[in-house]
N, C-alpha and C positions, 0 to 999 in steps of 0.2 A: 504494500500500500504506500502511496506517495504522501508525503507530509501535507501537501496542498489539499488532500482529500479528507484530512482529519477535521471533524466538525466541532471538536471540543478539546480542551487541554487534557493531557495525560495526568491522572491523579490516582493515588492510592488513598484509602481511608481506613485508619485503625482506630477502634473505639472500644470503650467499656461502658456498660449501662446498668442501671438498676431500675426495675419497674415493679409496681405493686398493683394488684387488681383488688378492688373492693366491690362488694355486692350488697344491696339492701334487701329488705324482706320481699320486695317485688321482683327480685332477681335482676335488677338493673345493674349494669357494669359501669364502674368508673375506674379507669386505669390511668395511672400517672407514672412518670418516670423522669430520670435525668440521664443524659448521655454526655460523655466527655471524650474527646478524641483529637486526632491530628490528621490533616491532609498534607501530602507532600512526601519528601524523601524519608522523614522520620516514621512514616506509616509502614515502611518496609514493603510497599506494594510492588516495587520492581523486583525485589528478591523473591517474593511469594509467587509472582507470575512466572519468573524464570524457573523456579523450582517446579511449579505445576506443569509447565510446558516440557521440562526435561523428563519428569516422571511419565508424562503421557507420550513422550517422544514425538512431539509436534514442533512446528516452526519456532524459531527464536524470536521472542518479543523485541520490538523496536520502538524507537521514539521516546524512551524514558528520559533521555537528556532534555526533553521538552516539557517535563512535568512541572506542575505548579510548585512554588516554594512552600516551605513549611507554614502551616496556619493551624494554631491550636484553638480549640473552641469547645463550647458546651451548648446543650439544648435541653429544654423542658418539653416533655411530651404528655399529651392528654388524649384520652379516648373515652367515649360514652356510647353505650349500647343499651337501649331499653329492651326489656323482655316483652314481646308482643304476645298476646294470648295467654294461655294458661302456663303456670310455672311447673306443673307436674308432667310426667311423661305420658301424655294421652294421645299424641299425634305422631305420625311419621314424618310430617312436614313442619318446617319452622322457617321464619324469616328473621334474621338478626341484623337490624339496621346499625350502622356505625358512623359516628361523627368523630373526626380526629383532628389534632392540630399539633404542630411542632414549631417552636420558636427558639431561636438562638443564633449563635455565630457560625454554625455549620449548615443548618437547613432551617428554612422558615416556610411552612406550608400548612394548608388546611385541606381536609378530605371528607368526602361523603360517599357512602355506598352501603352495601349490605350483602349478606350471604343468604342464599336459598339452600336450606339443608334438608336432606331426605335420608331417612334411615332410623336407626336406633341410637338415640342420644340422650344425655342427661340434661338436667336443668343447667342454666348458665354457670352457676357457682360450682358445679361439679363436672363440667364438660371438658373433654380434651380439645374441643374447638377453641377454647380460650386458654389452652395449656394449663388446665386446672383439674384434671381428672383425679378424683379421690375415691373411686369405688373400691369396695372390699368384697362384694359378693357377685355372683353370676348375673344377678339382675342389674348390676351397675355397668356391665360391659357396654361398650359403644362400637357401632359399626355404621358409618354413614358416609354419604357423598355430599359435596357442596360446590356451589358456584359462587364466587365472591368477587364481584367487580367493584372497583373504587375509582373515583375521579378526584384529582387533586388540583388545587390552585397553588402554584409555587411562587414565593416572593424572593427567595434567595437560596443559592446552592453553592457552597464553597468548592465543590468538586468541579464546578464549571466556571465560577466567577473569581475564585481565589479568596484571599483573606478579606473578611468584612472590615477589618480595622486598618489595613495597610494596602494601598493600591500598588499593584505590581504589573509591569507589562509582561504579558505572556507571549511566548513564541507562537502559540496557537490561540487566538482569541476565542472565548466561548460565549455563546449567546444563550441566555436563559430561555427555555421554552416554558411559559407560565402555566400551561395546562398539560397534565399528563395523567395517564390512567394505568391501572393494574387489573389483572384478571387472574384469579386462582381457580383452578378446577382440580378437585382432589377427592381421594377416597381415603378415609381414615378409620383405622381399627385400633381400639384401645381395650386390651384385656384387663382383667382385674389386677390391682397392684400386688 
C-alpha cells in the first residue's frame, strides 16, 4: 500500500479500564467506568502488530514511522439500558435498548442502539449478555443469539486526531468521521458457573 492511500494516521492504543455495572429493582442497567491509556509509540502497537504478523506468517507491517506521537489520556464512560417488559424469564425474545457516552482526552462520543435477543437468557442483572452471568443451577444456563446494532456520534478521537492538548503535525492527516456504526451478531452459550 502506498502512503498516499492511507486515510488516517498510524496509531496504537494501550489502555487499562475499570467498569462497574449497577442494576435497580426494575433490572435497569447503569454502567460507568474510567479508562486511562496512551496513543503513540508508548502503546507498543508497532511491536504487537509485528509480533502478530510474524506468528501468522503474513506480510511485514509498514508505515509505523508515520505514527502519531505519544498522547496520554483518560475517559469516563457511561451506559444505560432499561429493562423493557417483564424482569423474569417468561419470553424467548427480548429487546435491550442502550444509550452510551464516553468523554475524555482519548475519545468523546455518544451512542444509541439496542440488541434483539432470542433464546434462553436470564434477567439483566444475571445475564452473560452484560458479562454478569451468576447462575448456579441448570435453570440458570443461557443459550441465545443476538443482533446488536449501534450508531455513534463522535466528537473526538485521539487515534485519528492526535493529542487533545498539544497540536502536532502528522505525516498523514486524519479527518474525523463524526458518524459511525457497529453491528454485532453473535451466538452465546453460558453454562452454569
